[in-house]
N, CA, C and O of each residue as an XYZ file, in Angstrom:
292
protein
N       5.121   -123.803   -105.069
C       3.895   -123.831   -105.858
C       3.948   -125.036   -106.790
O       4.985   -125.296   -107.400
N       2.862   -125.764   -106.908
C       2.885   -126.982   -107.717
C       2.840   -126.756   -109.231
O       2.969   -127.716   -109.992
N       2.662   -125.522   -109.682
C       2.677   -125.242   -111.119
C       4.051   -124.684   -111.478
O       4.462   -123.640   -110.970
N       4.752   -125.389   -112.354
C       6.077   -124.947   -112.811
C       5.929   -124.286   -114.180
O       5.134   -124.726   -115.010
N       6.688   -123.245   -114.398
C       6.634   -122.482   -115.645
C       7.922   -122.735   -116.427
O       9.023   -122.542   -115.912
N       7.769   -123.168   -117.673
C       8.916   -123.512   -118.517
C       9.097   -122.559   -119.695
O       9.538   -122.972   -120.768
N       8.758   -121.294   -119.498
C       8.919   -120.318   -120.578
C      10.389   -120.215   -120.980
O      10.700   -120.084   -122.164
N      11.291   -120.273   -120.002
C      12.716   -120.158   -120.322
C      13.192   -121.289   -121.224
O      14.076   -121.090   -122.057
N      12.611   -122.474   -121.062
C      12.960   -123.614   -121.918
C      12.549   -123.322   -123.362
O      13.322   -123.549   -124.294
N      11.326   -122.817   -123.538
C      10.846   -122.508   -124.892
C      11.621   -121.342   -125.498
O      11.880   -121.331   -126.701
N      11.992   -120.360   -124.674
C      12.801   -119.245   -125.175
C      14.130   -119.768   -125.716
O      14.580   -119.343   -126.780
N      14.747   -120.672   -124.996
C      16.020   -121.236   -125.440
C      15.840   -122.028   -126.733
O      16.654   -121.918   -127.650
N      14.769   -122.827   -126.805
C      14.529   -123.619   -128.020
C      14.290   -122.729   -129.230
O      14.687   -123.070   -130.344
N      13.645   -121.595   -129.014
C      13.320   -120.684   -130.114
C      14.402   -119.626   -130.338
O      14.298   -118.801   -131.245
N      15.456   -119.662   -129.488
C      16.540   -118.683   -129.563
C      15.985   -117.257   -129.555
O      16.310   -116.439   -130.416
N      15.138   -116.985   -128.554
C      14.456   -115.705   -128.447
C      14.752   -115.104   -127.074
O      14.865   -115.832   -126.088
N      14.874   -113.796   -127.010
C      15.130   -113.125   -125.730
C      13.803   -112.823   -125.023
O      12.735   -112.818   -125.636
N      13.908   -112.574   -123.728
C      12.734   -112.193   -122.942
C      12.144   -110.901   -123.498
O      10.926   -110.770   -123.615
N      13.005   -109.955   -123.836
C      12.533   -108.675   -124.370
C      11.780   -108.841   -125.676
O      10.732   -108.225   -125.875
N      12.306   -109.668   -126.566
C      11.630   -109.907   -127.851
C      10.276   -110.576   -127.637
O       9.286   -110.188   -128.258
N      10.228   -111.584   -126.759
C       8.962   -112.267   -126.487
C       7.949   -111.305   -125.889
O       6.791   -111.284   -126.307
N       8.372   -110.513   -124.918
C       7.466   -109.539   -124.290
C       6.915   -108.580   -125.339
O       5.720   -108.283   -125.355
N       7.785   -108.105   -126.204
C       7.386   -107.191   -127.275
C       6.334   -107.827   -128.187
O       5.309   -107.217   -128.493
N       6.602   -109.045   -128.609
C       5.708   -109.720   -129.554
C       4.386   -110.134   -128.918
O       3.366   -110.213   -129.602
N       4.397   -110.401   -127.599
C       3.178   -110.798   -126.892
C       2.371   -109.568   -126.479
O       1.146   -109.629   -126.365
N       3.068   -108.451   -126.254
C       2.381   -107.228   -125.856
C       2.279   -107.052   -124.351
O       1.321   -106.458   -123.857
N       3.265   -107.568   -123.614
C       3.328   -107.343   -122.172
C       4.704   -106.769   -121.842
O       5.627   -106.825   -122.654
N       4.821   -106.223   -120.646
C       6.109   -105.635   -120.271
C       7.109   -106.741   -119.949
O       6.721   -107.821   -119.504
N       8.390   -106.475   -120.174
C       9.406   -107.464   -119.785
C       9.334   -107.801   -118.296
O       9.595   -108.940   -117.909
N       8.985   -106.831   -117.463
C       8.874   -107.080   -116.019
C       7.756   -108.078   -115.729
O       7.937   -108.996   -114.929
N       6.601   -107.905   -116.374
C       5.492   -108.839   -116.157
C       5.821   -110.223   -116.707
O       5.435   -111.231   -116.114
N       6.523   -110.283   -117.825
C       6.938   -111.572   -118.368
C       7.921   -112.251   -117.412
O       7.865   -113.467   -117.226
N       8.814   -111.476   -116.810
C       9.774   -112.035   -115.854
C       9.058   -112.612   -114.640
O       9.444   -113.671   -114.144
N       8.021   -111.933   -114.154
C       7.234   -112.440   -113.023
C       6.620   -113.787   -113.386
O       6.656   -114.726   -112.591
N       6.065   -113.878   -114.568
C       5.461   -115.130   -115.024
C       6.534   -116.201   -115.231
O       6.374   -117.337   -114.786
N       7.614   -115.841   -115.901
C       8.689   -116.787   -116.218
C       9.325   -117.360   -114.965
O       9.706   -118.530   -114.942
N       9.444   -116.554   -113.932
C      10.094   -116.987   -112.700
C       9.146   -117.667   -111.717
O       9.538   -117.992   -110.597
N       7.896   -117.883   -112.136
C       6.953   -118.618   -111.305
C       6.385   -117.823   -110.142
O       5.865   -118.407   -109.191
N       6.477   -116.496   -110.201
C       5.963   -115.665   -109.112
C       4.563   -115.127   -109.378
O       3.987   -114.461   -108.518
N       4.008   -115.402   -110.547
C       2.675   -114.906   -110.894
C       1.611   -115.703   -110.145
O       1.736   -116.915   -109.968
N       0.574   -115.012   -109.713
C      -0.555   -115.669   -109.046
C      -1.574   -116.166   -110.064
O      -2.362   -117.066   -109.774
N      -1.557   -115.577   -111.258
C      -2.532   -115.933   -112.295
C      -1.969   -115.532   -113.650
O      -1.042   -114.728   -113.746
N      -2.549   -116.110   -114.690
C      -2.206   -115.710   -116.059
C      -3.506   -115.687   -116.863
O      -4.310   -116.616   -116.785
N      -3.700   -114.639   -117.619
C      -4.901   -114.536   -118.460
C      -4.788   -115.521   -119.616
O      -3.703   -115.746   -120.151
N      -5.918   -116.102   -119.992
C      -5.919   -117.014   -121.137
C      -5.454   -116.288   -122.394
O      -4.791   -116.886   -123.242
N      -5.791   -115.014   -122.523
C      -5.363   -114.275   -123.714
C      -3.838   -114.141   -123.750
O      -3.240   -114.199   -124.824
N      -3.209   -113.963   -122.593
C      -1.748   -113.899   -122.524
C      -1.148   -115.258   -122.825
O      -0.170   -115.356   -123.567
N      -1.725   -116.310   -122.255
C      -1.241   -117.667   -122.507
C      -1.372   -118.004   -123.993
O      -0.467   -118.598   -124.578
N      -2.486   -117.629   -124.596
C      -2.685   -117.881   -126.022
C      -1.657   -117.120   -126.860
O      -1.124   -117.658   -127.830
N      -1.381   -115.874   -126.490
C      -0.391   -115.079   -127.226
C       1.007   -115.685   -127.081
O       1.763   -115.736   -128.051
N       1.352   -116.141   -125.881
C       2.642   -116.803   -125.682
C       2.752   -118.038   -126.571
O       3.776   -118.259   -127.217
N       1.691   -118.839   -126.599
C       1.698   -120.055   -127.422
C       1.804   -119.720   -128.907
O       2.500   -120.404   -129.657
N       1.111   -118.666   -129.325
C       1.157   -118.280   -130.736
C       2.563   -117.845   -131.143
O       3.081   -118.276   -132.173
N       3.171   -116.994   -130.331
C       4.508   -116.484   -130.649
C       5.549   -117.598   -130.572
O       6.432   -117.684   -131.425
N       5.447   -118.452   -129.549
C       6.436   -119.513   -129.360
C       6.104   -120.778   -130.152
O       6.883   -121.731   -130.168
N       4.930   -120.777   -130.815
C       4.492   -121.929   -131.611
C       4.542   -123.213   -130.767
O       5.233   -124.178   -131.094
N       3.770   -123.174   -129.658
C       3.749   -124.308   -128.741
C       2.357   -124.461   -128.132
O       1.451   -123.682   -128.428
N       2.201   -125.443   -127.306
C       0.962   -125.702   -126.596
C       1.098   -125.206   -125.155
O       2.216   -125.095   -124.654
N      -0.029   -124.902   -124.471
C       0.047   -124.456   -123.075
C       0.837   -125.426   -122.189
O       1.541   -124.997   -121.275
N       0.723   -126.711   -122.453
C       1.446   -127.707   -121.666
C       2.955   -127.655   -121.854
O       3.705   -128.218   -121.057
N       3.403   -126.976   -122.915
C       4.842   -126.784   -123.106
C       5.372   -125.684   -122.182
O       6.571   -125.612   -121.914
N       4.465   -124.831   -121.701
C       4.847   -123.697   -120.864
C       4.546   -123.914   -119.388
O       5.247   -123.385   -118.526
N       3.508   -124.690   -119.094
C       3.071   -124.907   -117.712
C       2.975   -126.396   -117.430
O       2.509   -127.168   -118.267
N       3.419   -126.794   -116.242
C       3.252   -128.196   -115.845
C       3.030   -128.262   -114.348
O       3.458   -127.383   -113.600
N       2.361   -129.305   -113.928
C       2.064   -129.521   -112.517
C       3.128   -130.408   -111.904
O       3.518   -131.418   -112.489
N       3.596   -130.031   -110.731
C       4.558   -130.839   -109.980
C       3.966   -131.075   -108.594
O       3.500   -130.138   -107.946
N       3.986   -132.310   -108.150
C       3.477   -132.624   -106.820
C       4.359   -131.932   -105.776
O       5.583   -131.904   -105.897
N       3.717   -131.384   -104.764
C       4.462   -130.773   -103.671
C       4.874   -131.857   -102.689
O       4.109   -132.778   -102.404
N       6.090   -131.735   -102.178
C       6.524   -132.672   -101.143
C       5.732   -132.379    -99.869
O       5.630   -131.229    -99.443
N       5.181   -133.414    -99.275
C       4.434   -133.235    -98.034
C       5.273   -133.762    -96.885
O       5.842   -134.851    -96.960
N       5.341   -132.991    -95.843
C       6.122   -133.366    -94.673
C       5.277   -134.270    -93.796
O       4.109   -133.985    -93.535
N       5.875   -135.360    -93.343
C       5.178   -136.249    -92.415
C       4.386   -137.357    -93.057
O       3.545   -137.962    -92.392
N       4.615   -137.650    -94.309
C       3.907   -138.774    -94.958
C       4.438   -140.088    -94.496
O       3.962   -141.134    -94.935
């Protein structure tokens, strides 16, 4: 998937656990893990805003686009 999720980077910078972040954002640790590991198909803007508020960051600090390697170029 061309969208990479860097929640783990921000967690490390903020010295915060997944459980604490999930608690403060108001989502389950399991759902946060799905998002953190890049397996989510979508993220609500309200969830993204809550993540940014708790982590004191911008959406671009959590999500970035990576070009996919194309076979046969």
